[in-house]
C-alpha positions, -999 to 999 in steps of 0.1 A, spaced: -209 -350 876 -209 -356 909 -227 -393 906 -203 -402 882 -180 -431 899 -145 -422 900 -131 -444 875 -156 -434 849 -152 -398 857 -110 -403 853 -120 -420 819 -140 -391 809 -117 -365 818 -85 -379 805 -103 -379 771 -121 -347 774 -99 -314 769 -113 -287 782 -133 -306 804 -139 -276 824 -161 -265 799 -184 -295 803 -187 -291 839 -200 -251 833 -223 -270 806 -236 -292 830 -245 -264 853 -257 -236 825 -280 -247 798 -277 -212 791 -241 -217 784 -250 -248 762 -271 -232 741 -248 -207 733 -222 -234 722 -248 -251 702 -254 -218 685 -217 -216 679 -221 -251 664 -249 -246 642 -273 -268 664 -307 -261 668 -319 -287 687 -300 -316 709 -313 -347 728 -298 -349 761 -291 -388 771 -293 -397 804 -299 -431 819 -292 -451 853 -263 -470 859 -253 -472 894 -230 -499 894 -210 -490 863 -213 -449 862 -231 -442 891 -259 -423 876 -290 -427 898 -327 -419 894 -316 -381 900 -309 -376 865 -343 -379 858 -352 -348 877 -318 -331 867 -328 -335 829 -365 -325 833 -351 -292 853 -320 -283 829 -345 -284 798 -372 -261 809 -346 -234 799 -360 -241 764 -380 -277 760 -381 -274 718 -344 -272 717 -331 -293 743 -350 -328 744 -348 -346 778 -340 -382 779 -341 -402 814 -335 -434 827 -355 -469 842 -334 -495 860 -355 -526 864 -330 -540 891 -328 -511 913 -366 -501 913 -382 -506 943 -416 -497 924 -413 -493 886 -447 -481 888 -440 -453 907 -408 -447 886 -427 -447 854 -449 -425 869 -426 -394 876 -411 -402 838 -449 -394 829 -452 -366 855 -418 -350 842 -425 -349 808 -394 -368 798 -395 -373 762 -371 -402 753 -359 -432 779 -328 -449 773 -317 -487 781 -277 -492 785 -278 -529 785 -238 -532 791 -239 -507 819 -278 -519 833 -261 -558 831 -292 -572 814 -309 -582 779 -332 -559 760 -356 -588 761 -350 -601 794 -390 -596 802 -391 -627 784 -366 -645 814 -386 -633 841 -376 -593 844 -414 -582 844 -406 -542 853 -391 -545 816 -422 -554 804 -441 -528 822 -417 -496 812 -423 -507 774 -457 -505 776 -460 -475 795 -435 -460 763 -456 -474 737 -490 -464 756 -478 -427 762 -456 -427 727 -424 -420 743 -396 -435 724 -371 -460 740 -334 -458 727 -312 -487 734 -273 -484 737 -260 -511 709 -220 -518 704 -193 -519 729 -187 -499 760 -152 -489 774 -163 -479 806 -151 -499 837 -171 -524 848 -195 -526 813 -205 -559 796 -200 -562 762 -223 -591 760 -253 -572 765 -243 -550 738 -255 -570 707 -288 -556 686 -304 -589 680 -319 -585 713 -339 -557 701 -357 -579 676 -378 -591 704 -388 -559 717 -396 -548 680 -415 -577 674 -436 -573 712 -438 -536 710 -447 -531 674 -464 -492 685 -432 -482 705 -409 -466 684 -375 -478 693 -340 -464 687 -305 -480 682 -279 -460 699 -247 -464 680 -257 -487 653 -240 -517 669 -208 -505 662 -181 -514 658 -191 -552 660 -227 -558 649 -237 -529 623 -250 -557 599 -273 -567 626 -286 -530 633 -289 -531 595 -313 -559 593 -332 -546 623 -338 -515 602 -350 -528 575 -372 -555 595 -393 -535 618 -408 -501 608 -405 -489 648 -367 -494 649 -345 -461 640 -309 -459 635 -290 -434 660 -252 -428 645 -239 -411 675 -203 -427 688 -198 -435 650 -169 -411 637 -186 -394 606 -154 -407 581 -164 -442 593 -199 -439 588 -197 -451 550 -175 -481 558 -201 -493 589 -229 -482 569 -225 -486 534 -258 -486 525 -269 -456 545 -293 -440 512 -314 -467 525 -319 -463 554 -315 -424 558 -355 -418 564 -350 -438 594 -314 -423 605 -307 -398 632 -276 -372 636 -258 -375 668 -222 -371 679 -222 -385 718 -205 -351 729 -191 -353 757 -181 -390 755 -148 -402 759 -125 -387 730 -158 -378 708 -144 -346 688 -166 -312 693 -200 -311 679 -193 -287 650 -161 -313 639 -187 -337 639 -214 -320 619 -186 -307 596 -172 -341 587 -211 -357 585 -216 -328 557 -185 -336 538 -195 -372 533 -204 -382 498 -242 -381 505 -271 -366 486 -284 -334 498 -318 -351 504 -301 -381 523 -281 -355 549 -315 -335 553 -334 -368 563 -304 -376 589 -298 -344 603 -336 -330 606 -364 -349 590 -365 -383 611 -358 -367 645 -387 -343 635 -409 -378 630 -401 -386 665 -401 -349 682 -420 -325 660 -411 -294 664 
């Protein structure tokens, strides 16, 4: 939390009841694992990324999450970040990701102020990141959809720009965080059906609205992962999200694919 810019931190604090618990969980993986136990969650992907201009996160998040997940690497899945425009030596940054055994890379276009396919327009660092991820079997998650944080630029949030990435790096597993909500869900659905290497993360979508956003969810359940985006601003507790998801009129098989089986394709237990 020390890295977060004041305006961003205030937004989180204002929309996050019991903020002091979040601070405790950030410092203590043991405390967070107890929270997961109480919520009935076996494993969690812990999302971090670099966005010094908008949020304040620097490359220190990679060492932080690598150390944090050592408490229980099976249950705590590390996600780190790379930022093409803030890298002095992208190869060294990629090597650090590999050395730390980071298990996913997150690119956040609205906070990093770039398009996922900007390697086609001279941002060669992005190509290096994708080639390394593809060669080493590291999934790459892209934020898709809008962001309410001060300084975010939502023009970058349209998932259509991931289409080029999926074409050019067909062996790289791609996760569309938030499914383009609330503006581009149809685009996200199209990309999932078009590309074998594209998956959907439903975090940040209130479960009660999920079937409004993705009425044909059953068709893509085998490529869909449950998530909450907790403790993001205004996101209900993990158990509340989980209970609301389980209350949806979905087949048991579909629920199991979304709650566990798709994730096990990406991160085997």
